[in-house]
ZAMARGU-4260 file (C-alpha; in steps of 0.2 Angstrom, whole numbers, plus 5000, padded with zeros to 4 digits):
<rodrens>
0) 4792/5636/4971 | 4784/5625/4958 | 4779/5607/4963 | 4790/5592/4959 | 4777/5587/4946
5) 4778/5603/4937 | 4797/5603/4936 | 4796/5585/4930 | 4784/5589/4916 | 4794/5604/4910
10) 4810/5593/4910 | 4801/5580/4900 | 4794/5593/4888 | 4812/5600/4885 | 4819/5583/4882
15) 4805/5579/4869 | 4798/5564/4880 | 4780/5570/4877 | 4772/5554/4871 | 4768/5543/4886
20) 4764/5525/4884 | 4755/5518/4899 | 4742/5508/4909 | 4739/5518/4924 | 4735/5512/4942
25) 4731/5522/4957 | 4749/5526/4961 | 4752/5534/4944 | 4737/5546/4944 | 4746/5560/4953
30) 4760/5561/4940 | 4747/5561/4926 | 4738/5576/4934 | 4739/5592/4924 | 4749/5586/4910
35) 4754/5601/4899 | 4747/5604/4882 | 4757/5595/4869 | 4758/5578/4879 | 4750/5563/4872
40) 4745/5548/4882 | 4744/5531/4873 | 4734/5519/4883 | 4737/5501/4882 | 4726/5488/4890
45) 4740/5477/4896 | 4758/5482/4902 | 4766/5470/4890 | 4757/5478/4876 | 4762/5495/4883
50) 4780/5491/4883 | 4779/5483/4866 | 4771/5498/4858 | 4784/5509/4866 | 4798/5498/4860
55) 4791/5499/4842 | 4789/5518/4843 | 4806/5521/4850 | 4814/5510/4837 | 4804/5519/4823
60) 4808/5537/4830 | 4826/5534/4836 | 4822/5543/4852 | 4820/5539/4871 | 4802/5536/4875
65) 4792/5537/4892 | 4783/5522/4899 | 4772/5524/4914 | 4768/5508/4924 | 4760/5503/4940
70) 4770/5498/4955 | 4775/5480/4957 | 4761/5472/4948 | 4761/5482/4932 | 4780/5482/4932
75) 4780/5463/4933 | 4767/5461/4919 | 4779/5471/4908 | 4795/5462/4911 | 4793/5449/4897
80) 4791/5463/4885 | 4806/5472/4892 | 4817/5458/4888 | 4815/5462/4869 | 4818/5480/4872
85) 4834/5476/4882 | 4841/5465/4868 | 4836/5478/4855 | 4845/5492/4865 | 4829/5502/4865
90) 4830/5518/4876 | 4814/5516/4886 | 4812/5527/4902 | 4800/5517/4913 | 4792/5528/4927
95) 4783/5518/4939 | 4771/5523/4953 | 4775/5519/4971 | 4764/5520/4987 | 4766/5535/4998
100) 4782/5535/5008 | 4775/5532/5025 | 4766/5516/5018 | 4781/5508/5009 | 4790/5502/5025
105) 4774/5494/5032 | 4772/5485/5015 | 4754/5493/5013 | 4744/5486/4998 | 4752/5492/4981
110) 4769/5496/4989 | 4783/5490/4978 | 4795/5483/4991 | 4813/5487/4986 | 4807/5493/4969
115) 4824/5495/4960 | 4829/5477/4964 | 4813/5471/4956 | 4819/5476/4938 | 4837/5472/4940
120) 4847/5465/4932 | 4835/5467/4917 | 4836/5486/4915 | 4852/5496/4913 | 4849/5507/4928
125) 4835/5507/4942 | 4832/5519/4957 | 4820/5526/4969 | 4824/5544/4975 | 4828/5546/4993
130) 4817/5561/4995 | 4804/5571/4985 | 4817/5585/4981 | 4828/5572/4972 | 4814/5567/4960
135) 4818/5579/4946 | 4837/5575/4947 | 4833/5556/4947 | 4821/5558/4932 | 4835/5567/4922
140) 4847/5554/4926 | 4835/5541/4920 | 4833/5550/4904 | 4851/5552/4901 | 4855/5534/4906
145) 4843/5528/4894 | 4850/5539/4880 | 4868/5535/4884 | 4866/5516/4887 | 4853/5514/4874
150) 4844/5502/4886 | 4828/5503/4896 | 4829/5511/4914 | 4817/5511/4928 | 4813/5524/4941
155) 4800/5521/4955 | 4793/5537/4963 | 4781/5538/4978 | 4766/5546/4973 | 4765/5559/4987
160) 4782/5566/4980 | 4773/5574/4964 | 4764/5587/4975 | 4779/5591/4985 | 4787/5608/4983
165) 4803/5608/4973 | 4819/5617/4979 | 4830/5629/4970 | 4843/5615/4965 | 4829/5605/4956
170) 4828/5619/4943 | 4845/5615/4937 | 4839/5599/4928 | 4829/5610/4916 | 4845/5616/4907
175) 4854/5600/4907 | 4860/5591/4892 | 4871/5576/4891 | 4880/5571/4874 | 4891/5557/4868
180) 4905/5556/4856 | 4915/5540/4853 | 4926/5542/4838 | 4942/5532/4837 | 4958/5541/4840
185) 4971/5542/4826 | 4981/5527/4832 | 4965/5516/4834 | 4959/5522/4817 | 4976/5518/4809
190) 4976/5500/4817 | 4959/5496/4811 | 4962/5502/4794 | 4978/5492/4792 | 4969/5476/4798
195) 4955/5478/4786 | 4965/5483/4770 | 4978/5470/4773 | 4965/5456/4774 | 4965/5444/4760
200) 4947/5437/4762 | 4938/5449/4774 | 4919/5446/4778 | 4907/5458/4786 | 4894/5455/4800
205) 4882/5468/4803 | 4870/5470/4818 | 4854/5478/4821 | 4862/5493/4828 | 4867/5498/4811
210) 4849/5500/4805 | 4844/5508/4822 | 4858/5521/4820 | 4853/5525/4802 | 4868/5518/4794
215) 4859/5506/4782 | 4865/5515/4766 | 4882/5518/4774 | 4884/5500/4777 | 4880/5496/4759
220) 4894/5508/4753 | 4907/5500/4764 | 4902/5482/4759 | 4904/5486/4741 | 4921/5494/4744
225) 4926/5479/4754 | 4919/5467/4741 | 4918/5452/4753 | 4902/5443/4759 | 4890/5451/4771
230) 4881/5443/4785 | 4868/5449/4797 | 4872/5444/4815 | 4863/5430/4823 | 4846/5433/4832
235) 4843/5448/4821 | 4830/5460/4826 | 4833/5474/4813 | 4839/5472/4795 | 4855/5481/4792
240) 4858/5477/4774 | 4847/5474/4758 | 4843/5455/4759 | 4844/5452/4740 | 4860/5462/4738
245) 4873/5451/4729 | 4885/5452/4743 | 4872/5447/4756 | 4873/5429/4763 | 4859/5430/4775
250) 4857/5429/4794 | 4870/5419/4802 | 4864/5404/4811 | 4862/5405/4829 | 4874/5391/4834
255) 4892/5391/4838 | 4897/5377/4826 | 4887/5384/4811 | 4894/5401/4813 | 4912/5394/4813
260) 4908/5385/4797 | 4901/5401/4789 | 4918/5410/4792 | 4928/5395/4785 | 4941/5402/4773
265) 4940/5420/4779 | 4955/5428/4787 | 4946/5443/4795 | 4928/5445/4801 | 4923/5463/4805
270) 4908/5464/4816 | 4899/5481/4816 | 4885/5486/4828 | 4882/5468/4835 | 4887/5458/4850
275) 4898/5443/4847 | 4887/5433/4846 | 4869/5430/4852 | 4868/5411/4850 | 4852/5402/4852
280) 4852/5383/4849 | 4866/5375/4858 | 4877/5368/4844 | 4895/5367/4852 | 4911/5369/4842
285) 4925/5380/4839 | 4921/5399/4840 | 4932/5403/4824 | 4941/5393/4811 | 4960/5391/4812
290) 4968/5407/4805 | 4952/5418/4806 | 4953/5434/4816 | 4938/5444/4822 | 4937/5462/4826
295) 4921/5469/4834 | 4916/5488/4833 | 4902/5492/4845 | 4896/5507/4856 | 4890/5494/4869
300) 4904/5492/4881 | 4896/5478/4890 | 4894/5468/4873 | 4913/5471/4870 | 4918/5465/4887
305) 4908/5449/4887 | 4912/5443/4870 | 4921/5426/4871 | 4934/5429/4857 | 4941/5442/4845
310) 4947/5460/4848 | 4935/5474/4851 | 4934/5493/4849 | 4921/5502/4858 | 4917/5517/4846
315) 4903/5524/4836 | 4901/5511/4821 | 4895/5526/4810 | 4912/5534/4812 | 4921/5518/4809
320) 4911/5515/4793 | 4914/5532/4786 | 4933/5531/4790 | 4935/5513/4782 | 4925/5518/4767
325) 4937/5533/4764 | 4952/5521/4766 | 4946/5508/4754 | 4947/5510/4735 | 4931/5510/4725
330) 4928/5493/4716 | 4934/5493/4698 | 4917/5486/4693 | 4900/5489/4700 | 4893/5474/4710
335) 4881/5463/4701 | 4862/5464/4700 | 4851/5460/4715 | 4847/5442/4717 | 4830/5437/4710
340) 4816/5431/4721 | 4812/5412/4718 | 4794/5406/4714 | 4785/5403/4730 | 4781/5386/4737
345) 4763/5381/4736 | 4752/5375/4750 | 4741/5360/4751 | 4724/5355/4757 | 4716/5373/4756
350) 4730/5381/4765 | 4742/5394/4758 | 4761/5391/4760 | 4768/5405/4770 | 4779/5409/4755
355) 4763/5413/4745 | 4758/5425/4758 | 4775/5434/4758 | 4775/5435/4739 | 4759/5444/4740
360) 4765/5456/4753 | 4781/5459/4742 | 4771/5461/4726 | 4756/5471/4732 | 4761/5482/4747
365) 4772/5497/4743 | 4791/5494/4743 | 4794/5506/4757 | 4783/5496/4769 | 4790/5493/4786
370) 4787/5475/4792 | 4785/5470/4811 | 4787/5451/4811 | 4782/5439/4824 | 4779/5423/4815
375) 4794/5413/4820 | 4790/5396/4812 | 4790/5405/4795 | 4807/5413/4796 | 4815/5404/4782
380) 4800/5406/4771 | 4801/5425/4775 | 4818/5428/4769 | 4816/5417/4753 | 4802/5429/4747
385) 4805/5446/4754 | 4815/5460/4745 | 4819/5473/4758 | 4830/5488/4752 | 4826/5502/4763
390) 4831/5507/4781 | 4819/5503/4795 | 4810/5489/4784 | 4811/5475/4797 | 4807/5474/4816
395) 4808/5457/4826 | 4807/5453/4844 | 4825/5455/4849 | 4825/5443/4864 | 4813/5431/4856
400) 4799/5435/4869 | 4782/5433/4861 | 4770/5448/4862 | 4780/5461/4853 | 4772/5458/4836
405) 4755/5467/4837 | 4760/5480/4850 | 4777/5483/4841 | 4767/5486/4824 | 4756/5499/4833
410) 4771/5508/4840 | 4780/5508/4823 | 4765/5514/4814 | 4763/5528/4827 | 4781/5533/4825
415) 4781/5532/4806 | 4767/5543/4800 | 4766/5543/4781 | 4775/5526/4779 | 4765/5510/4776
420) 4767/5498/4791 | 4762/5479/4791 | 4762/5467/4806 | 4765/5449/4801 | 4761/5438/4816
425) 4757/5420/4819 | 4742/5414/4828 | 4752/5408/4843 | 4761/5424/4846 | 4746/5435/4842
430) 4738/5430/4859 | 4752/5438/4869 | 4749/5456/4863 | 4731/5455/4856 | 4725/5470/4866
435) 4736/5481/4856 | 4722/5480/4842 | 4711/5491/4853 | 4724/5505/4854 | 4727/5504/4835
440) 4708/5506/4833 | 4707/5520/4845 | 4721/5529/4836 | 4714/5525/4819 | 4732/5520/4813
445) 4733/5515/4795 | 4740/5498/4799 | 4739/5481/4791 | 4740/5465/4801 | 4742/5449/4792
450) 4739/5434/4804 | 4745/5417/4798 | 4735/5404/4806 | 4742/5386/4807 | 4734/5380/4823
455) 4749/5376/4832 | 4765/5383/4840 | 4775/5379/4824 | 4792/5385/4831 | 4790/5374/4846
460) 4786/5359/4835 | 4802/5362/4826 | 4812/5363/4843 | 4803/5348/4849 | 4811/5338/4835
465) 4828/5346/4838 | 4828/5342/4857 | 4820/5324/4855 | 4803/5329/4862 | 4792/5327/4847
470) 4776/5324/4856 | 4776/5338/4870 | 4759/5343/4876 | 4752/5361/4874 | 4757/5364/4856
475) 4740/5365/4847 | 4729/5380/4846 | 4712/5374/4838 | 4697/5385/4837 | 4704/5402/4836
480) 4695/5415/4825 | 4705/5431/4825 | 4693/5440/4814 | 4680/5439/4828 | 4692/5444/4841
485) 4699/5459/4830 | 4681/5465/4827 | 4678/5465/4846 | 4692/5477/4848 | 4686/5488/4834
490) 4697/5482/4820 | 4689/5477/4804 | 4694/5460/4799 | 4693/5447/4785 | 4697/5429/4782
495) 4706/5427/4765 | 4702/5410/4759 | 4714/5410/4744 | 4729/5419/4737 | 4718/5429/4725
500) 4707/5435/4739 | 4722/5440/4750 | 4730/5450/4736 | 4713/5459/4733 | 4712/5464/4751
505) 4730/5470/4752 | 4728/5480/4736 | 4715/5491/4745 | 4722/5506/4754 | 4722/5505/4773
510) 4714/5520/4780 | 4714/5513/4797 | 4719/5497/4806 | 4714/5480/4797 | 4717/5462/4801
515) 4718/5449/4787 | 4718/5431/4793 | 4725/5417/4782 | 4726/5399/4785 | 4744/5392/4781
520) 4753/5376/4781 | 4765/5372/4794 | 4783/5376/4790 | 4800/5377/4801 | 4811/5391/4805
525) 4825/5385/4794
</rodrens>
């Protein structure tokens, strides 16, 4: 009989999980032994960066991705990055090494005591097989759980299991497939169509799941037939709709009272592919205006169950979008032209305004560029200047956990060969995932990193004012030169001193990773 390791490798190969993101420890080496031809191991220098890269790669490819982490210490290092993957509903299969079985009970060094509990309730499923012969089945369950739930899962495997002999039953996993279909039945479809077509002033709220599922263009067709305003759901991590489209009203504010105000005057709010809602700032008020009805359509049963208001249909948003588009009449007149971009604000004191930086990106980089953004204090400036009309154009840390930007850009670039990719990061967030630059250099990825240096945690300064704590300690970051840091990791870097120099650098084709540092004035997220 083949070994457990061989069965596991063949199963992963058949399922297409042949790109492994990892940072190995001793417990992981037996799994990595004898990887078959066709497997690719992407090394990250810190587990947070490893998960961020895998998150970006999985979002770019739309497929589950294997992450290999070390026991408790490596898994713990990765948990902050996992919060973003959970909020983005990214299907990561996290496979962690465990001490040999006889050493777990006595808590030998590098034993992960009660490994599944370590990652709960963060991941959607966590386990450690009861015996070596159950490893192939448990690995299959992990892959299918990640695919079905669209959420990270965690499997801890004692490293002596990999060399054990598999049994006959283990081989059944090689032929397994699990598929999902969630189309509304005739009654549900009729009910939903009646609610939408009878609404006098409907509005549409689209979540990141719309872009994740490849429904960007379908959502545009539905919105133009519906004719009402379109919002992106609060705390948006993907852009589900062209941001300068005449129907687009922007990203909903992440507070209860301002969301309610945005819906004033609308009798129906149709939410597709989003939770209801991922609030951030605590701004209490009514959930909905008087007379406003909300209907949510999502594949995420948990999101449907926990929503505090409205009606929910757990179904494939793609099927619902197609059904409603067929039910609605085409508009008598085409929608108007896309909204123009305003002239960018100007910086002072030798610093560029972030709007000048974003205007340069929009005008110089190709229109199909995918942007991975982690510059939270410049959020308002970003949306004022960008014109994004293509699917997969925008990626943001879904849970707000810093450290996604640089690794996520590496993962998106790796998963999108042939498409220009740019990471836009602040000097505060860059430090959390800086080691991803080494991986970008090793892989030779054609990736542009634009680093906005304002010398402070700008978003926290804004929050300090909001919370009445304007002089909190630990908010300034003087003396950081990312050009020297990047070059130490093997990434060519330049400091662009003015707008002309920035545009000249961006105009040169990126034949590998490069970092452009720009000094910018302090702005606020809104």
